C-alpha positions in Angstrom: 0.0 0.0 0.0 2.9 2.4 0.7 3.9 2.1 -3.0 0.4 3.2 -4.1 0.8 6.3 -2.0 4.3 6.7 -3.4 3.1 6.5 -6.9 0.4 9.2 -6.2 3.1 11.4 -4.6 5.7 11.1 -7.3 3.0 11.6 -10.0 1.6 14.7 -8.4 5.0 16.2 -7.7 6.1 15.6 -11.3 2.9 17.3 -12.6 3.4 20.2 -10.2 7.1 20.6 -11.1 6.3 20.6 -14.8 3.5 23.2 -14.4 5.6 25.5 -12.2 8.6 25.2 -14.5 6.5 26.2 -17.5 4.1 28.8 -15.9 5.5 29.8 -12.5 2.2 28.7 -11.0 1.4 25.9 -8.6 -2.4 25.4 -9.0 -4.5 24.8 -5.9 -6.3 22.0 -7.8 -3.2 19.9 -7.4 -1.5 21.2 -4.2 -4.6 21.0 -2.0 -5.5 17.4 -2.8 -1.8 16.5 -2.3 -2.1 17.9 1.2 -5.2 15.9 1.9 -3.7 12.7 0.6 -0.6 13.4 2.6 -2.7 13.5 5.8 -4.4 10.2 4.8 -0.9 8.8 4.3 0.0 10.0 7.8 -3.0 8.3 9.3 -2.0 5.0 7.7 1.8 5.1 8.0 2.8 8.0 10.3 1.5 10.2 12.9 -1.4 12.6 12.1 -0.4 15.1 14.7 3.2 15.3 13.4 1.8 15.7 9.8 -0.6 18.4 10.8 2.2 20.2 12.6 4.4 19.8 9.5 1.6 21.1 7.3 1.0 24.2 9.4 4.7 25.0 10.0 5.5 24.5 6.3 2.7 26.8 5.2 3.1 29.5 7.8 6.9 29.5 7.6 6.9 30.1 3.8 4.1 32.7 4.0 6.2 34.6 6.7 9.2 34.3 4.4 7.2 35.5 1.4 5.8 38.5 3.3 9.2 39.4 4.8 10.9 39.3 1.4 8.2 41.4 -0.2 8.5 44.0 2.7 12.3 44.2 2.4 12.7 43.9 -1.4 9.5 45.4 -2.6 8.8 42.5 -4.9 7.6 38.9 -4.8 10.2 36.3 -4.1 8.0 33.3 -3.2 4.5 32.6 -4.3 1.7 31.3 -2.1 1.8 28.1 -4.2 5.2 27.4 -2.8 3.8 27.7 0.7 1.0 25.2 -0.2 3.5 22.8 -1.7 5.7 22.9 1.4 2.5 22.3 3.5 2.0 19.2 1.4 5.6 18.2 2.1 4.9 18.7 5.8 1.8 16.5 5.5 3.7 13.8 3.8 7.0 13.9 5.7 5.8 15.5 9.0 7.5 18.4 10.7 10.7 16.3 11.0 11.1 16.3 7.2 10.7 20.1 6.7 14.4 21.0 7.2 15.5 18.3 4.8 12.9 19.3 2.2 14.0 23.0 2.4 17.7 22.0 2.4 17.4 19.8 -0.7 15.1 22.2 -2.5 17.3 25.2 -1.7 20.5 23.4 -2.7 19.1 22.2 -6.0 17.5 25.7 -6.6 20.9 27.3 -6.0 22.6 25.0 -8.3 20.0 25.7 -11.0 20.5 29.5 -10.5 24.2 29.2 -10.7 24.0 27.2 -14.0 21.6 29.8 -15.4 23.8 32.7 -14.3 26.9 31.3 -15.9 25.0 31.3 -19.3 23.5 34.7 -19.1 25.1 37.8 -17.6 22.2 40.1 -18.4 19.5 40.6 -15.8 18.4 38.1 -13.1 16.0 35.4 -14.2 13.0 34.3 -12.2 13.4 30.8 -11.1 10.4 28.6 -10.2 11.0 27.0 -6.8 8.3 24.3 -7.1 10.4 21.8 -9.0 13.1 22.1 -6.4 10.7 21.7 -3.5 9.1 18.7 -5.3 12.6 17.1 -5.4 13.1 17.8 -1.7 9.7 16.4 -0.8 10.2 13.2 -2.7 13.8 12.6 -1.6 12.8 13.2 2.1 9.7 11.0 1.9 11.8 8.2 0.3 14.4 8.5 3.0 11.8 8.5 5.8 9.4 5.9 4.7 10.9 3.7 2.0 14.6 3.4 2.6 14.4 3.0 6.4 
């Protein structure tokens, strides 16, 4: 049964990563059900309280970061879809997985940005964070629930 959940997770993350890469939008019609399915996964294989805490901390943490960045820089740096995707990551991986999701997502995003900056010296390019978060979520989930 865990592999059925895993298939749903990897499929949804791949769809979200592709959409965000192409459009810079993470649609609610995919992120919100992913949160709900993650909570169902937690009921079956994890701890619902830890998943709810992860969901809340992930969402509120990224909303706070989004608002702080906008206040300091005067422009958007993260979208609310990124916060919802991290909430889904918290639901699937619990609060314990959040630092790993963010670390993996940030490291792959930084690598992506460095590769882009070496090609173009003009002006900064907007980089969708969803594909990097998706990678972090899947790798963290795999480490916590499949490889252990």
